[in-house]
N, C-alpha and C positions, 0 to 999 in steps of 0.2 A: 504493499500499500504505499504508494507517494503522499508526502502532506504538505512539503512544499517544493518549488522549484526556484533556481535560480537562473534567470534569462539576460545572456550575455551577448551582447552585439558582435560580432562578427564578419567584419568587411569581407567582400570579395569571395564567401564561400556559400556553399550553396546545401538543403537540407541531403542530409545521406553521407556528408563529406567529412573527414575526420579534423580536429583541431586540437593542437600541441599548446598546453598552456606553460609548459617546460616547470622543472623542480617538483615543489610539492603540491601543484595545482593539478599535475596531472593532464590526460587528454579527455576528450568526450566527443562522441557523434552531433551531429548538427541535426536539430530536429526541427520540423516545419511548426511556424508558429500559425494556428487557427485563429481565427476571429480578430485579428490583430485591430487595433485600433474598437473594439467593443467593448471598452469598461465600465458600460454605465450600468449592465446588471451587476457586474462584480460589485459596485459603489454600493447600488442600491441594497446589497445582503451587507453590508457593514463592513465591506474590507477596505484596506488603507493601501494607497497606492504609492509607491516612494518617490522622491524628486526624480528626473531623468538623470542618466550618467552624460557629463557634459566633456567627460576627459577621463583616458582609462592610463592616463601618466599620472605616477606622484609628484 
């Protein structure tokens, strides 16, 4: 059972490809995001949406 996911934008990759984050972060397959931009139902259920990521640099 999956209780949470972390959505990380990966430029220039498509669903089904793998991306390596290096070191302890490991690697993962890229999954298709369904209903992108359709957050109104999620918000109505009381969920919280974090602020958008502006940079992936430290």
